[in-house]
TIBA-759403 format. One line per field, with one value per residue: residue number from 0; residue in one letter; x, y, z of N, C-alpha, C in turn. Coordinates in steps of 0.1 Angstrom, whole numbers, plus 5000, padded with zeros to 4 digits. Atoms other than C-alpha are relative to their C-alpha. Layout:
tordo <- [NUM  ...];
palum <- [A  ...];
nX <- [X  ...];
nY <- [Y  ...];
nZ <- [Z  ...];
caX <- [X  ...];
caY <- [Y  ...];
caZ <- [Z  ...];
cX <- [X  ...];
cY <- [Y  ...];
cZ <- [Z  ...];
END
This chain:
tordo <- [0  1  2  3  4  5  6  7  8  9  10  11  12  13  14  15  16  17  18  19  20  21  22  23  24  25  26  27  28  29  30  31  32  33  34  35  36  37  38  39  40  41  42  43  44  45  46  47  48  49  50  51  52  53  54  55  56  57  58  59  60  61  62  63  64  65  66  67  68  69  70  71  72  73  74  75  76  77  78  79  80  81  82  83  84  85  86  87  88  89  90  91  92  93  94  95  96  97  98  99  100  101  102  103  104  105  106  107  108  109  110  111  112  113  114  115  116  117  118  119  120  121  122  123  124  125  126  127  128  129  130  131  132  133  134  135  136  137  138  139  140  141  142  143];
palum <- [M  I  E  Q  D  T  I  R  L  L  R  E  C  D  A  G  I  K  M  G  V  S  A  I  D  D  V  I  D  Y  V  G  S  S  T  L  K  D  I  L  S  R  C  K  D  K  H  L  A  L  Q  E  D  M  Q  I  L  L  E  K  Y  Q  D  D  G  K  E  P  N  P  M  A  K  G  M  S  W  L  K  T  N  V  M  L  N  V  N  E  S  D  A  T  V  A  D  L  I  T  D  G  C  N  M  G  V  K  S  L  N  K  Y  L  N  E  Y  E  A  A  E  E  K  V  K  E  L  T  K  K  V  I  D  L  E  E  K  L  A  I  D  I  R  R  F  L];
nX <- [5014  5003  5004  5012  5010  5003  5005  5015  5007  5000  5009  5014  5003  5002  5013  5012  5000  5006  5014  5005  5000  5011  5012  5003  5003  5013  5013  5000  5010  5014  5001  5007  4993  4988  4992  4997  4990  4988  4995  4996  4988  4989  4994  4993  4987  4990  4998  4990  4987  4995  4996  4986  4990  4999  4992  4985  4998  5002  4989  4990  4999  5000  5013  5010  5013  5012  5012  5011  5005  5008  5012  5005  5001  5011  5012  5002  5004  5012  5009  5002  5008  5014  5004  5002  5011  5014  5000  4989  5000  4988  5001  4995  4985  4993  5002  4990  4987  4998  4997  4985  4990  5000  4992  4985  4997  4999  4990  4987  4996  4996  4985  4989  4998  4995  4985  4996  4986  4997  4992  5007  5005  5011  5010  5005  5006  5012  5010  5005  5010  5010  5004  5009  5012  5007  5004  5010  5014  5005  5003  5013  5010  5013  5009  5006];
nY <- [4999  5011  5012  4999  5001  5014  5010  4997  5005  5014  5004  4998  5008  5013  5001  4999  5013  5008  4996  5007  5015  5003  4996  5012  5011  4999  5001  5010  5013  4995  4999  5011  5001  5005  4991  4990  5006  5001  4988  4998  5007  4995  4987  5003  5005  4988  4994  5006  4999  4985  5001  5006  4988  4990  5005  5000  4985  4997  5006  4991  4990  5006  4995  5011  4997  4993  5008  4992  4995  5008  4995  5001  5016  5004  4993  5008  5012  4997  4996  5011  5010  4995  5001  5014  5004  4994  5003  5008  4999  4997  4986  4996  5003  4992  4986  4998  4999  4987  4990  5002  4997  4986  4994  5004  4993  4985  4998  5000  4987  4990  5001  4997  4986  4996  5005  4997  5002  5015  5005  5001  5013  5000  4992  5009  5010  4994  4998  5013  5004  4993  5004  5012  4997  4995  5009  5009  4993  5000  5013  5007  4991  5009  5007  4989];
nZ <- [5003  5009  4993  4989  5009  5007  4987  4998  5011  4999  4989  5003  5009  4990  4995  5011  5006  4990  4998  5013  5000  4988  5005  5009  4994  4994  5008  5011  4996  5005  5013  5008  5013  5001  5005  4988  4992  5008  5002  4987  4997  5007  4994  4988  5002  5005  4989  4993  5007  4998  4984  5000  5004  4990  4988  5004  4997  4985  4994  5004  4992  4985  4996  4999  5006  4993  5000  5002  4989  4995  5000  5015  5002  4990  5010  5012  4999  4995  5011  5008  4994  5001  5012  5006  4995  5005  5013  5005  5013  5008  5003  4988  5000  5012  4993  4988  5006  5009  4991  4995  5009  4999  4988  5002  5009  4993  4991  5004  5007  4990  4996  5011  5000  4988  4999  5012  5002  5001  5011  5012  4999  4990  5007  5011  4994  4995  5012  5005  4990  5003  5014  4997  4994  5011  5009  4994  4999  5015  5003  4994  5001  5006  4990  4990];
caX <- [5200  5201  5204  5177  5152  5161  5155  5121  5110  5121  5101  5070  5071  5077  5047  5025  5036  5026  4994  4986  4994  4973  4944  4944  4948  4917  4894  4906  4885  4854  4861  4838  4853  4883  4894  4892  4910  4938  4941  4945  4969  4992  4993  5000  5030  5043  5039  5060  5086  5089  5091  5121  5138  5130  5143  5177  5176  5165  5194  5218  5210  5208  5170  5142  5115  5082  5050  5017  5002  4982  4953  4948  4954  4927  4903  4909  4902  4872  4858  4864  4848  4816  4813  4818  4793  4766  4774  4797  4804  4830  4818  4823  4859  4867  4853  4875  4906  4901  4898  4931  4948  4938  4949  4983  4987  4981  5002  5032  5032  5030  5062  5079  5074  5083  5115  5127  5164  5161  5182  5171  5168  5145  5124  5121  5112  5084  5070  5069  5047  5026  5023  5012  4985  4973  4972  4952  4926  4922  4922  4893  4872  4850  4839  4827];
caY <- [5160  5135  5107  5119  5124  5090  5071  5090  5083  5047  5043  5059  5038  5006  5015  5021  4988  4971  4988  4976  4941  4941  4956  4929  4903  4916  4914  4886  4858  4880  4879  4858  4865  4845  4873  4899  4875  4869  4906  4912  4882  4895  4929  4916  4897  4928  4946  4920  4922  4960  4954  4931  4959  4983  4961  4959  4999  5000  4976  4998  5025  5004  5013  4989  5006  5017  4999  5014  5039  5018  5041  5042  5003  4999  5023  5005  4973  4984  5000  4970  4946  4968  4972  4935  4927  4949  4940  4911  4917  4920  4957  4964  4948  4969  5002  4995  4988  5017  5040  5025  5029  5065  5073  5053  5074  5107  5100  5087  5117  5140  5122  5123  5160  5165  5144  5159  5154  5116  5096  5092  5053  5056  5082  5056  5029  5051  5059  5022  5017  5047  5033  5000  5015  5035  5006  4984  5011  5012  4974  4967  4997  4970  4954  4988];
caZ <- [5048  5020  5043  5068  5038  5022  5058  5062  5028  5030  5065  5051  5020  5042  5062  5030  5017  5048  5051  5013  5019  5053  5034  5007  5033  5051  5022  4999  5018  5009  4973  4950  4917  4907  4885  4914  4936  4911  4905  4943  4947  4921  4935  4969  4954  4937  4969  4987  4960  4964  5003  4997  4978  5004  5032  5013  5015  5051  5060  5040  5063  5096  5097  5109  5088  5100  5110  5098  5121  5146  5147  5108  5107  5135  5114  5083  5098  5115  5084  5063  5088  5090  5055  5046  5072  5059  5023  5014  4979  4951  4947  4985  4983  4951  4971  5001  4981  4957  4988  5003  4971  4969  5004  4996  4965  4983  5011  4992  4968  4998  5012  4980  4979  5015  5013  4982  4990  4992  4971  4935  4941  4970  4950  4921  4943  4961  4925  4918  4949  4938  4902  4916  4937  4909  4886  4910  4916  4876  4875  4899  4888  4868  4901  4917];
cX <- [4996  4996  4987  4988  4998  4995  4985  4993  4999  4989  4985  4995  4998  4986  4987  4999  4992  4986  4992  4997  4989  4986  4994  4997  4986  4987  5002  4992  4986  4999  4993  5005  5014  5009  5006  5010  5015  5007  5007  5013  5014  5005  5007  5015  5009  5004  5011  5012  5007  5005  5013  5010  5001  5006  5015  5005  5000  5014  5012  5003  4999  4987  4991  4989  4991  4988  4988  4995  4988  4985  4994  4999  4988  4988  4998  4994  4985  4990  4997  4991  4984  4995  4998  4989  4987  4998  5012  4999  5012  4999  5005  5015  5006  4999  5011  5015  5003  5004  5015  5010  5001  5007  5015  5006  5004  5011  5014  5006  5002  5015  5011  5002  5007  5014  5009  5016  5004  5006  4992  4994  4987  4989  4993  4992  4986  4991  4996  4987  4988  4992  4992  4988  4990  4993  4990  4988  4993  4995  4987  4988  4987  4992  4995  4985];
cY <- [4989  4987  4999  4999  4985  4991  5003  4996  4985  4995  5003  4992  4986  4999  5001  4986  4989  5001  4993  4986  4996  5002  4989  4987  5000  4997  4988  4988  5005  4999  4988  4997  4996  5009  5012  4995  5000  5015  5007  4992  5005  5013  4999  4995  5010  5011  4994  5000  5013  5000  4994  5010  5011  4996  5000  5016  5003  4995  5008  5011  4998  5006  4987  5002  5006  4991  5012  5007  4992  5005  4998  4985  4996  5006  4992  4986  5001  5004  4987  4990  5005  5000  4986  4994  5003  4995  4992  4998  5003  5016  5007  4998  5010  5016  5002  5000  5012  5011  4998  5002  5014  5007  4997  5011  5014  5001  4999  5011  5010  4997  5002  5014  5005  4996  5001  4998  4986  4997  4995  4982  4995  5007  4990  4990  5004  5002  4987  4996  5009  4995  4988  5003  5006  4990  4990  5008  4999  4984  4994  5011  4992  4991  5011  4998];
cZ <- [4990  5005  5008  4990  4996  5012  5001  4989  4999  5012  4996  4989  5006  5004  4989  4993  5009  5002  4988  5001  5013  4995  4993  5009  5009  4994  4990  5003  4997  4986  4995  4986  4999  4993  5009  5008  4994  5000  5015  5004  4994  5004  5014  4997  4995  5012  5008  4994  5001  5018  5001  4996  5010  5013  4998  5002  5013  5007  4997  5011  5015  5005  5001  4992  5009  4999  4997  5012  5006  5001  4985  4996  5007  4992  4989  5002  5004  4988  4991  5005  4999  4987  4993  5006  4996  4985  4995  4985  4993  4999  5013  5001  4991  5006  5009  4995  4993  5011  5006  4989  4998  5010  4999  4990  5005  5011  4996  4992  5010  5006  4991  4998  5012  5002  4987  4998  5001  4988  4989  5000  5006  4993  4990  5006  5007  4987  4994  5009  4995  4986  5002  5006  4989  4989  5005  5001  4985  4997  5006  4998  4994  5011  5009  4998];
END
């Protein structure tokens, strides 16, 4: 049970990180403020560093990880493009990223509770991703 929960939590965390990186990539070219662009770039770098840690653990369990749900990714892309075509502003970018962060925090906490038998190391890594998402949402509030 420990190994199954560990792998499942790793997969969900992997998909969440990929979704976060993709969301930042989708909006970064629309950002006007150098401060907001810097916040997003640094957060993306932190996501990628956590993804490297995740990859090491996935390899340990001989698992390939998980891609984000194609429907969720497609809907996110569509919402992003529609909103930015209507109002291309830093406030719109901050709004979209905040929504994504909130969804990520909610999902990862759900999986953290669901896969409670997972290894502590994986739980800690998941909590780091959650903390990163929460901090990003706070850091970009001034752009809303």
